[in-house]
Phi, psi and omega in degrees: 000129181292145179279143171271168179298321181294318181296325179290320181289330181237077182292165180289166185302320181297317179297322179297319179296317179297317180295319179296321179295318178297320179296320179296318180295322178295321178295318177297322179296319179295322181288322184268343182084003180268146176263094181295138181091343180265326182267149180221139176258123185243131178263114181248112183095183007279000180245060179245134185299332183280347179274355173054046182137198187263053172269134174247131176242128173259110187249132170261129184241140169246094189072240179260359184263133177281127179255338180205140179226128180233108176286142177235109185245174176110000183291341180248021181290130181237358180072041183302320184294322178288323178301321182299331181289349183240020181228149170297157186303316181286334179292340182276348183304314179298334178290331178290335174303326188270006175286267170273090186289358172272349179220059186296326181298317181288330174297313178304315183295314182299316180295315181298320179297324179295313180293322179295326175296320177296322181282343185078028182263153167224123186283160179297165185298321180294321176299321177296318180297320178296320179293324176298318176301314179301314184294317184284326172297320178296321180296314178298314182298314181294319179293324176298318179296314179298318180294315181294319180291320178297316180296320180295320177300330182262008173100003183262083187287332182300315180297321177304315181293320179296315183294322180289332174296319179288323178296326178298324177294322178293321177298323176296320177295318178298320179294320177297321184281316190249340187092355179226153182265328190244288179267098196275318182049045187274323184279146171236155174298116181102001179158215180236163182287331177202164179281174179296135172299157185299325183261013183288311183300315175300322178292322178295316178299322179295319178297316183294330178298321184265343185292318182304307177299323178294320178295322177298324177297313178299319178302313181294328181287331188249316195301324179246017177285122188301318182291315180297317180297315180297329182279346187237330183287132182062023176249133178063047183287126175247104179297160182303315185293326180286326177298319178289318182298326180267005177058038176295160179210171178073205181301331179293325176284313181294332176297337177272007174095010181258120184276084180228112179219121185298334177295335180257320182288316180228076190300139173224164181054031180060032178296336180290351179266359180253148181264111176205160181257143171272115187273133179229159174260191181235324188257327182086020179264182180301323181295318178296318180294325175295314181297321180299316182292322177302310184288328178297327177294323176295320179293323177295318177297324177296318178296317180298321177299321179290324178297317179300318182290325187257005190305115181280164173262177177115189183288161179245349184240157174294137183268057176246089190284356174277340180238344176253152176292123180294159176303143184301324181297325181279329177298323183282349186237343184234133182295319181301315181295323178297318179295315179297321178302315181296317182293316181297319181292318186276325186248343184081175179289152182262100180277144178284159174296148179146181178218144180218160169228132176226137178232143177236155181274093178273169180304326182271348181141210184279107175264115185241150176232123171257127181235128174248120184242138172253018182092156178101194190266354180231150178285147173286323179207137175228126179242133180254125174267097186271117183297328180296320180296316180292317182296327180287343184295344182275351184302318179301335177266329187281321188280323179303133183098346179271160174286152177301323181292343181275349184299317183294324178294318181293314180297319178296323182287333177285333173050072180252165175229125187285335175300323178282321182295314186275332179051000000 
């Protein structure tokens, strides 16, 4: 029914209340500087597929533009650092599997290297080579997961299927090596739980023969794909100075053009004897971080080929039978070894008093362990420097000014794992 002039001038009571409320809100907006009705607070996660875990983001939006971003972490906190204070050093190895659970082998190695630094140990050359195999297989597997998930978030499902096909082959290798596909617990302080199976190296070589062409297919599907390029280029740019200020590490730091890789800067496991390139970007956007991970997988495959060619023979564990489990053959025939076996199992290795920090170049960045020891079989304090936690700290500065649709691309390019972040 059309309104008359009188009805418009004298609205009904409900209309007057609504109009008065709108006037009051406008007055409040003028006083506070906020545009009521224009801004929206959006809760993203913690159970959102694009957050790749239990990350919660509280986003303030002005239309489609993000004006404020607040990460909320801790949903997967398990108190790993406190647990370590009540466990023997080797008993904590399975807990390191659950940090970056996409790269459990490299977590095991980083932790073992930290305790070995405290003990003053250096493992034999063959043990180092086996650990390099573990670390580089983990790097390829984790980058394949990050690449596939990022591509899927942006609509490229084919690449997701290709990457998971290759990860399945790596899981088969892990099962052959460790007996487990996911949470491996293969490394021990002072060495490995067992040597390489007889057919492992041929299977690894077979995988490397086919991996290069498969990675090239993924590269061809994405790198010059117009939609993928438009969704990632000049999106989520992290300048060099901001990357350093936030202490980023791994591909996220190198994507901003900073050539920092612990395998090259502070070599461990004889990485200085292998020929590989430290890959860097130029712009620091999502596209650069994607390109860095693609090329890093090629470099990891190159390192693995060199390990196969140079694989030394000999022992894999430190020969300190007062702190390492003696060989089973000697335990069954010698009383001293039987006694040491019993002591190591019941009391753990005897670490000297002191404190150390050791960091390794993990797929997500610098995974560090600080250990404070007062002597004995358990640490007094253990602190984990989780690269995912540090890398996520830049989100409150990185997301404001971006479109809401760009959040999934930025999160995918940062490639974090919440098990490691929350610890």
